[in-house]
DOKE-726502 format. One record per residue (C-alpha): residue number from 0; residue in one letter; x, y, z. Coordinates in Angstrom, 2 decimals. Layout:
   i aa      px      py      pz
 NUM  A       X       Y       Z
...
***
This chain:
   i aa      px      py      pz
   0  M   -2.20    2.24   31.59
   1  L   -0.05    3.61   34.41
   2  P   -1.39    6.88   35.97
   3  L    0.93    9.93   36.15
   4  L   -0.80   13.30   36.40
   5  K   -4.47   14.16   35.88
   6  N   -5.62   12.74   32.50
   7  E   -2.00   11.81   31.67
   8  T   -1.07    8.13   31.37
   9  V    1.66    5.80   30.19
  10  V   -0.09    3.70   27.56
  11  L    1.01    0.06   27.48
  12  V   -1.91   -1.31   25.46
  13  F   -4.29    0.19   22.91
  14  T   -7.92   -0.87   22.46
  15  L   -9.14   -1.16   18.87
  16  S  -12.85   -0.27   18.85
  17  G  -13.54   -0.67   15.12
  18  L  -15.30   -4.02   15.61
  19  N  -17.47   -3.05   18.57
  20  E  -20.69   -2.57   16.59
  21  T  -20.20   -5.46   14.16
  22  M  -19.37   -8.35   16.50
  23  G  -22.71  -10.00   15.65
  24  N  -21.37  -10.72   12.17
  25  R  -17.82  -11.57   13.21
  26  F  -17.98  -15.20   12.03
  27  V  -19.18  -14.07    8.60
  28  F  -16.32  -11.55    8.41
  29  F  -13.87  -14.17    9.66
  30  S  -14.94  -16.66    6.97
  31  L  -14.70  -14.06    4.19
  32  T  -11.32  -12.82    5.41
  33  A  -10.00  -16.36    5.84
  34  L  -10.78  -16.93    2.15
  35  Y   -9.72  -13.51    0.86
  36  Y   -6.30  -13.21    2.52
  37  P   -4.96  -16.58    1.22
  38  F   -6.25  -15.61   -2.23
  39  I   -4.24  -12.37   -2.06
  40  V   -1.15  -14.38   -1.09
  41  F   -1.81  -16.93   -3.84
  42  C   -2.23  -14.31   -6.61
  43  N    0.92  -12.40   -5.66
  44  I    3.05  -15.51   -5.22
  45  T    1.82  -16.81   -8.59
  46  I    3.04  -13.63  -10.33
  47  L    6.36  -13.84   -8.47
  48  Y    6.87  -17.47   -9.44
  49  A    5.91  -16.87  -13.09
  50  V    8.45  -14.05  -13.44
  51  M   11.26  -15.71  -11.47
  52  S   10.98  -19.05  -13.24
  53  H   11.05  -17.70  -16.82
  54  K   14.22  -15.96  -17.96
  55  K   12.51  -14.07  -20.78
  56  L   10.55  -12.16  -18.12
  57  H   13.74  -11.01  -16.38
  58  E   13.28   -7.45  -17.60
  59  P   12.96   -4.19  -15.60
  60  M    9.18   -3.87  -15.98
  61  Y    8.56   -7.40  -14.66
  62  V   11.08   -6.91  -11.84
  63  F    9.09   -3.86  -10.73
  64  I    5.84   -5.84  -10.94
  65  C    7.48   -8.42   -8.66
  66  N    8.36   -5.61   -6.30
  67  L    4.66   -4.64   -6.15
  68  C    3.79   -8.25   -5.32
  69  V    6.43   -8.56   -2.58
  70  N    5.20   -5.28   -1.13
  71  A    1.58   -6.52   -1.18
  72  L    2.62   -9.61    0.82
  73  Y    4.58   -7.43    3.25
  74  G    1.79   -4.88    3.78
  75  T   -1.08   -7.34    4.16
  76  A    0.95   -9.41    6.65
  77  G    0.84   -6.35    8.90
  78  F   -2.96   -6.37    9.02
  79  Y   -4.78   -9.61    8.14
  80  P   -3.33  -12.06   10.73
  81  K   -4.08   -9.63   13.58
  82  F   -7.53   -8.86   12.13
  83  L   -8.40  -12.57   11.92
  84  Y   -7.33  -13.02   15.54
  85  D   -9.45  -10.02   16.66
  86  L  -12.53  -11.41   14.91
  87  L  -12.40  -14.43   17.23
  88  A  -11.26  -12.62   20.38
  89  Q  -13.49  -10.89   22.92
  90  D  -11.00   -8.09   23.64
  91  H   -9.45   -6.22   20.72
  92  V   -6.18   -4.94   22.10
  93  I   -2.66   -4.42   20.81
  94  S    0.53   -3.57   22.69
  95  Y    2.09   -0.11   22.35
  96  A    5.15   -1.54   20.53
  97  G    2.94   -3.78   18.39
  98  C    0.84   -0.78   17.41
  99  L    3.87    1.22   16.25
 100  I    5.15   -1.80   14.30
 101  Q    1.77   -2.21   12.61
 102  I    1.73    1.48   11.66
 103  F    5.24    1.14   10.21
 104  V    4.46   -1.98    8.16
 105  I    1.09   -0.89    6.76
 106  Y    2.00    2.67    5.83
 107  S    5.52    1.99    4.57
 108  S    3.86   -0.59    2.30
 109  V    1.43    2.01    0.92
 110  L    4.24    4.49    0.22
 111  C    6.33    1.71   -1.33
 112  D    3.43    1.04   -3.72
 113  I    3.46    4.66   -4.88
 114  S    7.28    4.71   -5.15
 115  T    7.23    1.53   -7.25
 116  L    4.58    2.96   -9.58
 117  T    6.72    6.10   -9.95
 118  V    9.74    3.99  -10.93
 119  M    7.57    2.02  -13.36
 120  A    6.44    5.30  -14.97
 121  Y   10.10    6.24  -15.50
 122  D   10.77    2.80  -17.00
 123  R    7.84    3.17  -19.44
 124  Y    8.98    6.67  -20.40
 125  V   12.44    5.38  -21.32
 126  A   11.00    2.34  -23.15
 127  I    8.63    4.41  -25.29
 128  C   10.44    7.72  -25.77
 129  R   14.05    6.48  -25.86
 130  P   13.82    2.86  -27.05
 131  L   17.31    2.74  -28.59
 132  E   18.89    3.79  -25.29
 133  Y   16.63    1.66  -23.08
 134  H   19.12   -1.10  -22.21
 135  S   21.98    1.34  -21.68
 136  I   19.83    3.37  -19.26
 137  M   17.95    0.59  -17.45
 138  T   21.04   -1.36  -16.42
 139  D   21.13   -3.88  -13.56
 140  Q   22.68   -1.20  -11.35
 141  R   19.91    1.28  -12.18
 142  I   17.27   -1.36  -11.40
 143  V   18.87   -2.05   -8.00
 144  E   18.94    1.71   -7.30
 145  C   15.25    1.96   -8.22
 146  I   14.31   -0.95   -5.94
 147  L   16.27    0.60   -3.06
 148  F   14.49    3.91   -3.67
 149  C   11.12    2.11   -3.54
 150  W   11.86    0.64   -0.11
 151  L   14.29    2.91    1.72
 152  T   12.46    6.21    1.11
 153  P    9.13    4.96    2.57
 154  F   10.98    3.28    5.44
 155  F   12.69    6.58    6.29
 156  C    9.49    8.66    6.02
 157  I    7.42    6.33    8.21
 158  A   10.30    5.88   10.68
 159  V   10.35    9.67   11.16
 160  L    6.60    9.66   11.82
 161  I    6.96    6.76   14.28
 162  V    9.72    8.54   16.21
 163  L    7.62   11.71   16.41
 164  T    4.60    9.71   17.59
 165  A    6.59    7.71   20.16
 166  R    7.69   10.92   21.93
 167  L    4.07   11.98   22.63
 168  T    2.46   11.69   26.04
 169  L   -1.00   10.22   25.56
 170  C   -4.26   10.90   27.41
 171  G   -6.19    7.95   26.01
 172  S   -5.78    4.43   24.70
 173  T   -8.78    3.81   22.41
 174  I   -8.23    3.75   18.63
 175  E  -11.50    3.91   16.71
 176  K  -10.31    1.73   13.84
 177  L   -9.68   -1.94   13.06
 178  Y   -5.90   -1.43   13.13
 179  C   -3.31    1.03   14.41
 180  E   -3.01    4.17   12.34
 181  N   -0.60    7.03   13.02
 182  W   -3.09    9.89   13.11
 183  S   -5.42    7.95   15.43
 184  V   -2.56    7.63   17.94
 185  V   -1.44   11.26   17.51
 186  K   -5.00   12.46   18.29
 187  L   -4.68   10.86   21.74
 188  S   -1.83   13.22   22.68
 189  C   -2.21   15.41   25.76
 190  F   -0.16   18.21   24.22
 191  S    0.47   19.99   20.92
 192  T    0.97   17.81   17.84
 193  T    1.96   20.60   15.43
 194  V    5.25   18.96   14.44
 195  N    3.51   15.65   13.74
 196  N    0.88   17.44   11.65
 197  V    3.41   19.38    9.59
 198  I    5.64   16.35    8.87
 199  G    2.58   14.21    8.13
 200  Y    1.21   16.72    5.62
 201  V    4.64   17.10    3.99
 202  I    4.85   13.33    3.40
 203  I    1.25   13.22    2.11
 204  I    1.90   16.10   -0.30
 205  V    5.18   14.58   -1.52
 206  Y    3.61   11.21   -2.29
 207  F    0.47   12.62   -3.88
 208  G    2.92   14.75   -5.86
 209  H    4.39   11.46   -7.10
 210  A    0.94   10.49   -8.39
 211  V    0.43   13.85  -10.13
 212  L    3.89   13.54  -11.72
 213  I    3.04   10.06  -13.03
 214  F   -0.28   11.22  -14.52
 215  C    1.49   14.17  -16.20
 216  S    4.18   11.86  -17.61
 217  Y    1.48    9.63  -19.10
 218  I   -0.26   12.58  -20.70
 219  Y    3.09   13.34  -22.33
 220  L    3.44    9.70  -23.44
 221  I   -0.05    9.73  -24.94
 222  V    0.89   12.75  -27.05
 223  K    4.13   11.06  -28.15
 224  C    2.40    7.76  -28.94
 225  R   -0.07    9.34  -31.34
 226  K    2.71    9.59  -33.93
 227  S    3.53    5.87  -34.01
 228  T    1.30    2.80  -34.21
 229  E    3.97    0.67  -32.52
 230  S    4.38    3.13  -29.64
 231  R    0.60    3.38  -29.27
 232  H    0.33   -0.40  -28.98
 233  K    3.17   -0.49  -26.43
 234  F    1.46    2.24  -24.38
 235  I   -1.89    0.44  -24.34
 236  Q   -0.24   -2.89  -23.51
 237  T    2.00   -1.76  -20.65
 238  C    0.94    1.69  -19.46
 239  V   -2.83    1.31  -19.18
 240  P   -2.48   -1.43  -16.50
 241  H   -0.03    0.84  -14.71
 242  L   -2.49    3.76  -14.79
 243  L   -5.23    1.52  -13.40
 244  A   -2.91    0.38  -10.58
 245  L   -1.96    3.99   -9.82
 246  L   -5.59    5.15   -9.77
 247  N   -6.41    2.20   -7.55
 248  V   -3.78    2.91   -4.87
 249  T   -4.16    6.73   -5.03
 250  V   -7.93    6.64   -4.50
 251  A   -7.50    4.04   -1.73
 252  L   -4.91    6.15    0.11
 253  L   -6.97    9.31   -0.38
 254  F   -9.94    7.53    1.21
 255  D   -7.81    6.60    4.22
 256  V   -6.26   10.06    4.67
 257  L   -9.58   11.91    4.38
 258  Y  -11.38    9.43    6.61
 259  S   -8.66    9.46    9.30
 260  R   -8.48   13.23    9.55
 261  Y  -11.95   14.43    8.59
 262  G  -14.23   11.38    8.79
 263  S  -17.60   11.77   10.49
 264  K  -18.52    9.52   13.41
 265  S  -22.16    9.79   12.33
 266  L  -21.51    7.37    9.44
 267  P  -22.38    3.68   10.03
 268  Q  -19.40    1.78   11.45
 269  D  -19.44   -0.75    8.59
 270  L  -19.01    2.09    6.09
 271  R  -16.28    3.73    8.19
 272  N  -14.46    0.40    8.40
 273  F  -14.63   -0.10    4.64
 274  M  -13.31    3.42    3.98
 275  S  -10.37    2.82    6.31
 276  L   -9.66   -0.64    4.84
 277  E  -10.02    0.15    1.13
 278  F   -6.26    0.39    0.52
 279  L   -5.73   -2.96    2.30
 280  L   -8.56   -4.70    0.45
 281  V   -8.33   -3.58   -3.17
 282  P   -4.72   -2.84   -4.32
 283  P   -3.11   -6.06   -3.01
 284  M   -5.64   -8.10   -4.98
 285  L   -6.19   -5.87   -7.99
 286  N   -2.52   -5.24   -8.86
 287  P   -1.59   -8.88   -9.65
 288  L   -4.89   -9.33  -11.52
 289  I   -4.37   -6.15  -13.57
 290  Y   -0.86   -7.11  -14.63
 291  G   -1.46  -10.85  -14.84
 292  L   -4.44  -10.43  -17.17
 293  N   -3.35   -7.46  -19.27
 294  L    0.31   -8.16  -20.04
 295  T    0.29  -10.85  -22.74
 296  R    3.70  -12.39  -21.94
 297  L    3.02  -12.51  -18.24
 298  R   -0.48  -13.91  -18.75
 299  R    0.98  -16.63  -20.98
 300  E    3.56  -17.66  -18.36
 301  V    1.01  -17.59  -15.53
 302  T   -1.24  -19.86  -17.61
 303  R    1.69  -22.24  -18.19
 304  C    2.24  -22.46  -14.43
 305  F   -1.14  -24.22  -14.16
 306  F   -1.47  -25.84  -17.56
 307  K    1.99  -27.16  -18.50
 308  K    0.87  -28.54  -21.83
***
């Protein structure tokens, strides 16, 4: 850090203090992570390969599942390699630019998850409530528009947060987490962060609003499906996995938001670390398992990838 005025510094490097109290078990954590991260990659790539290599799975719902898998690979790449390195290093530091990049990758990935689940809810609504019009509505162009919405909107939202954070003058360089997180950097500011707070809360409310909208749409679908056995079967087959995935990512993000802003330092560090990592541990693994095991056609093709006969 380069000194300027009293308590005011130009931060070149951040220190990540989330591992300070658990370094005695770092080799255990390294071994578990070294097994877990490749397994995440394997599961998501397996789903991608199964869908891409079988033309009968080239449908909107499976394209959106692939988007979830690509996003899981993108988001976890922003955390796990650096985390593995830190587990073996004595000093847990990250450059200022690297910190902002990590914030962008991890949190744009989380928002992309929610956007993708929102698009999937729309797809299921059309499939169940307007089946005769499904192919005229869910055209290739509409699918491309949905995919762009899933990626560009989160990119824009997080880019705005990054720009607002980058303009702050900081009075500290220690982040009490295992990775860089926007609010942890904002808290180090020497001056008012009102604008950052307002924009941050707006984005949080908008994306949790997505989740509420999806739950409401599924309540509507449940009511509609009661009238038809076929629709009820389609709902159970395709929408229940989606609801599980949504609940998974919403609870995980809620954990992170509440912990970041209101978490108590009196909690054991292992518990605090788990609360801050929940959305990086569970959704990337659970999503491919939920869809790969519950969707019959996809499960069949995944099985054929390993057992050709």
